[in-house]
Structures are given as structure tokens and as C-alpha cells.
C-alpha positions as CSV (number, residue, x, y, z in Angstrom):
1,X,128.7,48.0,100.5
2,X,129.3,44.7,102.5
3,X,126.4,42.5,103.6
4,X,126.9,39.3,105.7
5,X,124.0,37.0,106.5
6,X,124.7,34.0,108.7
7,X,122.6,31.1,110.0
8,X,119.4,32.7,108.8
9,X,116.1,31.6,107.2
10,X,114.8,34.0,104.5
11,X,111.1,33.6,103.6
12,X,111.6,35.1,100.1
13,X,114.4,35.8,97.7
14,X,116.2,39.1,97.3
15,X,117.8,41.3,94.6
16,X,121.4,42.4,94.9
17,X,122.6,45.5,93.0
18,X,126.3,46.2,93.3
19,X,127.1,45.1,96.8
20,X,129.5,42.5,98.3
21,X,127.3,39.7,99.7
22,X,128.4,36.8,101.8
23,X,125.6,34.4,103.0
24,X,126.7,31.5,105.2
25,X,124.6,28.5,106.3
26,X,121.3,30.3,105.3
27,X,118.3,29.1,103.5
28,X,115.9,30.9,101.2
29,X,112.5,29.1,101.3
30,X,111.1,30.6,98.1
31,X,111.5,33.2,95.4
32,X,114.7,34.1,93.6
33,X,118.1,35.4,94.4
34,X,118.8,38.0,91.6
35,X,122.3,39.5,91.3
36,X,122.8,42.4,89.0
37,X,126.1,43.8,87.9
38,X,126.7,47.5,88.1
39,X,128.7,50.0,85.9
40,X,130.4,51.8,88.7
41,X,130.1,49.6,91.8
42,X,131.9,46.3,92.5
43,X,129.7,43.3,93.0
44,X,130.9,40.2,94.8
45,X,128.9,37.0,95.7
46,X,129.8,34.2,98.1
47,X,126.9,31.9,98.9
48,X,128.2,29.2,101.3
49,X,126.2,26.4,102.8
50,X,122.4,26.4,102.9
51,X,120.4,26.9,99.7
52,X,117.3,28.1,97.9
53,X,114.0,26.6,96.9
54,X,114.0,28.8,93.9
55,X,116.3,30.3,91.3
56,X,119.6,32.0,91.3
57,X,119.6,34.6,88.5
58,X,122.8,36.5,87.6
59,X,122.5,39.5,85.2
60,X,125.6,41.1,83.7
61,X,125.2,44.0,81.4
62,X,127.5,45.5,78.7
63,X,130.2,47.7,80.1
64,X,129.7,46.7,83.7
65,X,132.3,45.7,86.2
66,X,132.6,41.9,86.3
67,X,131.0,40.1,89.2
68,X,134.1,38.6,90.9
69,X,134.2,36.5,92.9
70,X,130.9,34.7,92.2
71,X,131.1,31.6,94.3
72,X,128.5,28.9,95.1
73,X,130.0,26.6,97.7
74,X,127.7,23.9,99.0
75,X,124.7,26.2,98.4
76,X,122.0,24.0,96.9
77,X,119.8,25.4,94.2
78,X,116.7,23.2,94.3
79,X,113.1,23.1,93.0
80,X,110.7,24.3,95.6
81,X,109.6,20.9,97.0
82,X,106.8,22.5,99.1
83,X,105.3,24.1,96.0
84,X,106.7,22.2,93.0
85,X,107.2,24.3,89.9
86,X,109.1,23.8,86.7
87,X,110.1,27.4,87.1
88,X,112.2,26.9,90.2
89,X,115.6,25.3,90.9
90,X,117.4,27.0,88.0
91,X,120.8,28.7,87.7
92,X,120.5,31.5,85.1
93,X,123.6,33.4,84.1
94,X,122.7,36.1,81.7
95,X,126.2,37.2,80.7
96,X,127.6,39.6,78.1
97,X,129.9,38.7,75.3
98,X,132.4,41.3,76.4
99,X,132.3,41.0,80.2
100,X,134.0,38.0,81.8
101,X,131.6,36.2,84.1
102,X,132.9,33.1,85.9
103,X,130.7,31.2,88.2
104,X,132.7,28.9,90.6
105,X,130.5,26.2,92.0
106,X,130.8,22.9,93.9
107,X,128.9,19.9,92.6
108,X,126.4,20.1,95.5
109,X,125.5,23.6,94.6
110,X,124.4,23.0,91.0
111,X,120.9,21.9,89.9
112,X,120.6,19.2,87.2
113,X,122.1,20.1,83.9
114,X,118.9,21.0,82.1
115,X,118.3,23.7,84.8
116,X,121.7,25.5,84.2
117,X,121.4,28.3,81.6
118,X,124.6,30.2,80.6
119,X,124.3,33.0,78.1
120,X,127.3,35.0,76.7
121,X,130.5,34.0,75.1
122,X,132.5,35.3,78.1
123,X,130.4,33.4,80.6
124,X,131.8,30.2,82.1
125,X,131.0,27.7,84.8
126,X,134.0,26.5,86.8
127,X,133.4,23.3,88.7
128,X,135.7,23.4,91.7
129,X,135.1,19.7,92.6
130,X,133.6,16.7,91.0
131,X,131.5,13.6,91.8
132,X,134.5,11.6,93.1
133,X,133.0,10.6,96.4
134,X,129.3,10.9,95.8
135,X,127.3,7.9,96.9
136,X,125.6,5.8,94.3
137,X,122.7,3.4,94.7
138,X,121.6,1.6,91.5
139,X,117.9,1.3,90.8
140,X,118.5,-2.3,89.7
141,X,121.5,-3.8,91.6
142,X,121.1,-7.0,89.4
143,X,122.6,-5.0,86.5
144,X,126.0,-5.0,88.4
145,X,128.1,-8.0,88.9
146,X,129.5,-9.1,91.3
147,X,128.5,-6.2,93.6
148,X,127.0,-2.8,92.7
149,X,129.4,0.1,92.9
150,X,129.1,2.4,95.9
151,X,130.5,5.7,94.4
152,X,129.9,7.5,91.2
153,X,133.6,7.2,90.3
154,X,133.5,3.4,90.8
155,X,130.4,3.2,88.6
156,X,131.9,5.3,85.8
157,X,135.3,3.4,86.0
158,X,133.5,0.1,85.6
159,X,131.4,1.3,82.7
160,X,134.5,2.7,81.0
161,X,136.3,-0.6,81.5
162,X,133.4,-2.6,80.0
163,X,133.2,-0.2,77.0
164,X,137.0,-0.6,76.4
165,X,136.7,-4.4,76.3
166,X,133.6,-4.4,74.1
167,X,134.2,-1.6,71.6
168,X,137.7,-0.4,72.3
169,X,138.8,2.7,74.1
170,X,135.7,4.9,74.9
């Protein structure tokens, strides 16, 4: 039950039912990647590099074996820019309250916050890195003195310092 896809271009999404999937440096140009847990078969997911112009949908049902690992490493989940739709570029994790579901993801894998949907009290998103070195270019550089910050961390640190001076510890 092992599938490896490397350096590929998939023209549509796929549905995974109880297999161990590793996809490296591959891109899915449209559709969804749907991953379903199984009651008697182990399911593992490692999506590394590449991405999808669509959704990643994870379905975990009561009494099923947890999907573990479930890793998104530099696998971008983006809106289909060729055919824009508010229904693409989402991460849906439809978990179960009694089955532990942990999605481990890098910051460059995740869509914007409003497109991340986690269901189930035993469902969690583990961010394995942060925005420490992400570049930052302000829309209005004049709002920053003396020079605009160049990283997200620098911008947040400067905002926190300003808040601490003006209103006390943020």
C-alpha cells in the first residue's frame, strides 16, 4: 500500500483511501486531493514540495485508524489562479472528536487563515516552522521610520516595541 510520486504534473486531483502516499516536487493543476481514513488500513501522507491549485481535504471517521504521519512540507495549497474560485485553495480537516488527527505543516504549505478549516476536538494543526525569515515589503514604506523592515520578524518586533512604549506591554 505504498505510492510514491516524484517530479510530476497531475492534471487533476486524486482521492486516497488507506494507502501510504509520498508525493515529492509534484504539482496538481486543479481539483482536490482528498484523503480518507480507513477502519482497518493504515493511512500516511507526506506531501513535500510542489503544490495544488485546489483543495486538500482530509476526512477522518469515528473508529478509524489515525492518519499518521500527515505532513505538508513546502507543499503550497493555493487558489486556482488560472480559474479563480472562492472554492479552491482550502485546507479542510474533517476530524472526529475521538480520533487524534495532527496535521504537521510548514508555513509555506498553508493557505491564508480564513481558508483553513479544522473540525473535531481531537484535530490539531502543528506548525513546524514560523515566519522568522519571510521577506516583507510594506505597501506604504513612509509608515516606517527610519527604514522599512525587511522581514516579518523585524516588522512584528518593531510593532511590539512601539506598543510597549505607547500602551505598556502588549
